[in-house]
C-alpha positions as CSV (number, residue, x, y, z in Angstrom):
1,X,15.0,-10.8,-15.3
2,X,15.9,-7.6,-17.5
3,X,13.7,-4.6,-17.1
4,X,13.7,-1.4,-19.1
5,X,12.0,1.0,-16.9
6,X,10.8,4.5,-19.0
7,X,9.6,7.4,-16.6
8,X,10.8,10.7,-16.0
9,X,9.7,10.9,-12.4
10,X,11.7,8.5,-10.8
11,X,9.7,9.0,-6.9
12,X,7.1,6.2,-7.5
13,X,9.7,3.4,-8.7
14,X,13.0,4.2,-6.9
15,X,12.7,2.0,-4.0
16,X,10.8,-1.0,-6.0
17,X,13.9,-0.3,-8.5
18,X,16.2,-1.1,-5.6
19,X,14.5,-4.2,-4.6
20,X,15.0,-5.6,-8.0
21,X,18.7,-4.9,-8.2
22,X,19.4,-6.1,-5.2
23,X,17.9,-9.5,-5.8
24,X,19.9,-9.6,-9.2
25,X,17.6,-8.4,-11.8
26,X,19.0,-6.2,-14.3
27,X,17.1,-3.2,-14.6
28,X,17.5,-0.1,-17.9
29,X,16.6,3.4,-16.4
30,X,15.6,5.9,-19.6
31,X,13.7,8.9,-19.7
32,X,12.1,8.0,-23.1
33,X,11.5,4.8,-25.0
34,X,14.5,4.0,-27.2
35,X,14.2,0.7,-29.3
36,X,17.6,-0.2,-29.0
37,X,17.4,-0.6,-25.6
38,X,14.2,-2.4,-25.8
39,X,16.3,-5.2,-27.7
40,X,17.2,-7.5,-25.0
41,X,15.1,-7.1,-22.3
42,X,12.4,-9.0,-21.0
43,X,9.8,-6.4,-19.8
44,X,9.2,-3.0,-20.8
45,X,7.3,-1.0,-17.6
46,X,6.2,2.6,-18.0
47,X,5.9,4.5,-15.1
48,X,3.0,6.3,-16.7
49,X,0.2,6.0,-19.8
50,X,2.1,8.6,-21.7
51,X,3.1,9.1,-25.5
52,X,6.4,7.0,-24.7
53,X,4.0,3.8,-24.0
54,X,2.0,5.0,-27.1
55,X,5.3,4.8,-28.8
56,X,6.3,1.3,-27.4
57,X,3.0,-0.4,-28.1
58,X,3.2,0.6,-31.8
59,X,7.1,-0.2,-32.5
60,X,8.0,-3.6,-34.2
61,X,10.9,-4.3,-31.1
62,X,8.8,-2.6,-28.4
63,X,5.5,-4.6,-29.4
64,X,6.9,-8.1,-29.1
65,X,8.3,-7.2,-25.3
66,X,5.8,-7.6,-22.2
67,X,4.7,-4.4,-21.8
68,X,3.5,-2.9,-18.4
69,X,2.1,0.2,-17.7
70,X,1.2,2.2,-14.4
71,X,-1.7,4.5,-13.9
72,X,-1.5,7.1,-11.5
73,X,-4.1,10.1,-11.1
74,X,-3.2,12.5,-13.3
75,X,-3.4,10.1,-16.3
76,X,-7.0,9.5,-15.3
77,X,-8.0,13.2,-15.6
78,X,-6.1,14.1,-18.6
79,X,-7.8,11.2,-20.4
80,X,-4.4,9.5,-21.5
81,X,-6.0,6.2,-22.2
82,X,-8.5,7.5,-24.9
83,X,-6.2,10.3,-25.9
84,X,-3.6,8.5,-26.4
85,X,-3.2,5.8,-29.9
86,X,-2.0,3.1,-27.4
87,X,-2.1,-0.4,-29.1
88,X,-3.6,-2.1,-26.2
89,X,-3.5,-5.4,-28.3
90,X,0.5,-5.1,-27.5
91,X,0.1,-4.2,-23.7
92,X,-0.1,-7.4,-21.6
93,X,-0.8,-5.2,-18.1
94,X,-2.7,-2.1,-17.1
95,X,-1.7,-1.6,-13.1
96,X,-4.2,1.1,-11.3
97,X,-2.3,2.5,-8.3
98,X,-6.2,3.3,-6.6
99,X,-9.1,1.2,-6.5
100,X,-11.1,4.6,-6.9
101,X,-9.6,5.2,-10.1
102,X,-9.7,0.9,-10.9
103,X,-13.5,1.0,-10.2
104,X,-14.1,4.0,-12.7
105,X,-11.8,2.8,-15.2
106,X,-13.0,-0.6,-15.6
107,X,-16.6,0.1,-15.5
108,X,-16.0,3.3,-17.6
109,X,-15.2,4.4,-21.5
110,X,-12.1,3.4,-20.9
111,X,-12.7,-0.2,-21.9
112,X,-13.7,0.7,-25.1
113,X,-10.2,0.8,-26.2
114,X,-8.5,-1.5,-23.6
115,X,-11.4,-4.5,-24.2
116,X,-10.0,-6.8,-21.9
117,X,-10.9,-6.6,-18.3
118,X,-8.2,-9.0,-17.2
119,X,-5.1,-6.5,-18.4
120,X,-6.4,-4.3,-15.6
121,X,-5.1,-5.0,-12.2
122,X,-5.3,-3.1,-9.0
123,X,-2.0,-2.6,-7.4
124,X,-1.6,-0.2,-4.1
125,X,1.5,1.8,-3.6
126,X,4.0,0.5,-1.3
127,X,6.1,2.5,1.0
128,X,9.4,1.4,2.5
129,X,9.2,1.0,6.5
130,X,12.9,1.3,6.9
131,X,13.4,4.6,5.5
132,X,11.0,6.3,8.3
133,X,11.8,6.2,12.2
134,X,9.1,5.3,14.6
135,X,8.4,7.2,17.7
136,X,5.1,6.5,20.0
137,X,4.2,10.3,20.4
138,X,1.2,9.1,21.9
139,X,3.1,8.8,25.5
140,X,3.6,12.9,25.1
141,X,1.6,14.3,27.9
142,X,1.4,18.1,26.4
143,X,1.0,20.8,29.3
144,X,0.1,24.6,28.8
145,X,2.5,26.3,26.9
146,X,4.2,23.3,25.6
147,X,5.1,23.7,21.9
148,X,2.9,21.5,19.9
149,X,4.0,21.1,16.0
150,X,1.6,20.5,12.8
151,X,3.3,19.6,9.8
152,X,2.3,20.0,6.0
153,X,4.0,19.0,2.7
154,X,3.4,18.9,-0.3
155,X,5.4,18.8,-4.1
156,X,4.5,22.4,-4.7
157,X,2.2,25.1,-2.9
158,X,-0.4,24.8,-5.9
159,X,-4.2,24.8,-5.7
160,X,-4.6,21.0,-5.7
161,X,-2.6,20.6,-2.3
162,X,-5.0,23.5,-1.2
163,X,-2.0,25.1,1.0
164,X,-4.7,27.8,2.0
165,X,-7.2,25.3,3.5
166,X,-4.0,24.2,5.3
167,X,-3.9,27.3,7.1
168,X,-7.3,27.8,7.8
169,X,-7.6,24.9,9.2
170,X,-4.7,25.7,11.7
171,X,-6.0,29.1,12.7
172,X,-8.9,27.0,13.6
173,X,-6.5,25.2,15.8
174,X,-4.8,28.3,17.0
175,X,-8.5,29.0,18.4
176,X,-9.5,25.9,19.8
177,X,-6.7,25.5,22.3
178,X,-5.0,28.6,22.5
179,X,-3.1,27.9,25.9
180,X,-0.6,25.6,23.7
181,X,2.3,27.3,22.0
182,X,1.3,25.9,18.4
183,X,3.4,26.2,15.3
184,X,2.5,25.1,12.0
185,X,6.0,23.8,9.6
186,X,4.8,23.8,5.6
187,X,7.0,22.5,3.1
188,X,7.1,22.5,-0.8
189,X,8.4,24.1,-3.8
190,X,6.7,26.7,-6.0
191,X,3.1,27.1,-6.6
192,X,0.4,28.0,-8.7
193,X,-0.1,32.1,-9.1
194,X,-2.2,33.8,-7.0
195,X,-1.4,31.7,-3.9
196,X,1.9,33.4,-2.5
197,X,-0.1,36.8,-2.9
198,X,-3.0,35.3,-0.9
199,X,-0.6,34.1,1.7
200,X,0.4,37.1,2.1
201,X,-2.8,38.7,2.3
202,X,-3.4,36.2,5.1
203,X,-0.6,37.2,7.0
204,X,-1.7,41.0,6.8
205,X,-5.0,40.6,8.5
206,X,-4.3,37.6,10.8
207,X,-0.9,38.3,12.3
208,X,-0.9,35.6,14.9
209,X,-0.7,33.2,11.8
210,X,2.3,34.7,10.6
211,X,3.9,34.6,13.7
212,X,3.4,31.0,14.0
213,X,3.6,29.7,10.5
214,X,7.1,28.4,9.4
215,X,7.4,27.8,5.4
216,X,10.2,26.1,3.9
217,X,10.7,24.9,0.1
218,X,10.7,21.6,-0.7
219,X,12.4,18.9,1.3
220,X,14.5,15.9,0.7
221,X,14.9,14.0,3.5
222,X,11.1,13.6,4.6
223,X,12.4,11.6,7.9
224,X,14.0,13.8,9.5
225,X,11.6,16.9,8.2
226,X,8.6,15.3,10.1
227,X,10.5,14.3,13.3
228,X,9.5,17.5,15.4
229,X,5.7,16.9,14.0
230,X,3.0,15.9,17.0
231,X,0.5,16.1,13.7
232,X,0.4,15.8,10.0
233,X,-2.3,17.7,8.3
234,X,-3.0,16.9,4.4
235,X,-5.6,19.0,2.5
236,X,-5.2,18.0,-1.0
237,X,-8.6,17.4,-3.1
238,X,-7.7,14.3,-4.8
239,X,-5.0,12.0,-4.7
240,X,-4.6,8.2,-6.1
241,X,-2.6,7.3,-2.7
242,X,-0.2,10.7,-0.6
243,X,2.9,9.0,-0.3
244,X,3.3,11.9,2.8
245,X,0.6,10.7,4.6
246,X,1.8,7.2,4.8
247,X,5.4,8.4,5.6
248,X,3.3,10.5,9.0
249,X,2.0,7.3,9.9
250,X,5.0,5.4,9.7
251,X,6.8,7.5,11.9
252,X,3.8,7.5,14.5
253,X,3.0,10.7,13.8
254,X,-1.5,11.3,14.1
255,X,-2.8,12.3,10.6
256,X,-5.4,14.7,10.2
257,X,-6.4,13.9,6.6
258,X,-9.0,16.4,4.7
259,X,-11.4,14.2,2.8
260,X,-10.0,14.5,-0.8
261,X,-11.5,12.5,-3.7
262,X,-10.8,8.6,-3.2
263,X,-9.9,9.3,0.7
264,X,-12.5,7.1,1.9
265,X,-11.0,4.0,-0.2
266,X,-7.3,4.6,1.1
267,X,-7.2,5.6,4.9
268,X,-9.6,5.1,8.1
269,X,-12.6,7.6,8.2
270,X,-11.9,8.4,11.7
271,X,-8.7,9.9,10.2
272,X,-10.6,12.2,7.8
273,X,-12.2,15.3,8.4
274,X,-14.7,18.1,6.2
275,X,-14.8,20.8,8.4
276,X,-13.0,22.0,11.7
277,X,-14.6,20.5,13.9
278,X,-14.5,17.2,12.5
279,X,-10.5,18.0,12.2
280,X,-10.8,18.6,16.3
281,X,-12.7,15.8,16.7
282,X,-9.8,13.6,15.6
283,X,-7.4,15.6,17.5
284,X,-9.3,14.8,20.6
285,X,-9.8,11.4,20.1
286,X,-6.8,8.7,21.7
287,X,-3.4,9.2,20.2
288,X,-2.3,5.9,18.5
289,X,0.8,6.0,16.9
290,X,1.7,2.1,16.5
291,X,-2.0,1.9,15.5
292,X,-1.2,4.5,12.7
293,X,2.3,2.7,11.6
294,X,0.4,-0.8,11.3
295,X,-2.2,0.6,9.2
296,X,0.3,1.5,6.6
297,X,2.5,-1.7,6.9
298,X,-1.0,-3.9,6.5
299,X,-1.9,-2.5,3.8
300,X,0.7,-0.3,1.9
301,X,4.3,-1.9,2.2
302,X,6.9,-2.2,-0.4
303,X,7.2,-5.8,0.1
304,X,3.5,-6.5,-1.1
305,X,4.3,-4.2,-4.5
306,X,6.9,-6.1,-5.2
307,X,4.9,-9.4,-5.0
308,X,2.5,-8.3,-6.8
309,X,4.8,-7.1,-9.8
310,X,6.3,-10.2,-9.8
311,X,2.8,-11.8,-10.3
312,X,2.1,-9.6,-13.2
313,X,5.7,-10.0,-14.7
314,X,5.3,-13.5,-14.8
315,X,1.8,-13.9,-15.8
């Protein structure tokens, strides 16, 4: 099978491409749609619902190929299905990565454009478990004075990822269990205007935070970055999935998940919180490293994604 993959963001699809190529499929990678590249392929896969997919669906060459598009979170909020002049008659399948967004679209005004519900399928993300080393952290018993690490990771320190909420959560942990030597490790690239300034304001007014918080730039080796974590804190306000939660779980790290929009369809309720007391209750509950990993393996495996994609490609 020859597959043309069009995207400028490869992190979501790279692991799947590795599987395709390992079994003998030919994959052509391109940041933009090019009719010349489309001539000799069987499938054109668009990682996002974007103007490149619009071009292909209206192109004499591309429109004759099997066109598959995958929708994440951002395209829904940007209204891309309604805004773009995609010729949906020439699109074979629209893959939705989150059940929350699948339900909104299948029952929403977007179907006025797509028309055929059979074209819309829900396929959750999959994580390559082989990239993440597991350790049963539940076997560790902490004594007074021990260092306990809470980790946080995002692409950017922006408002959607809620880094200020994360600092507030960590401050609550400090006050709830002062007998331990807590540290909070954060990493992300640049962020929204105002967030760095507010962080400095907090550190000035809460000097105990400044002493316990370590802030890094973005991390390329997530497995190594998370190795020292005892807890992983996620404070996003909306996600279609949130890979870093799954990656922490694969390593056996207890997740503390702020109840973001769509969270209830992705993660167990007893891993999620809205207020500080609920977060502290999660921390007090039994630490079950194997359970966290098994949940991801059972619901978000890379093998399942590849199998589901094959069914779509061969439909």
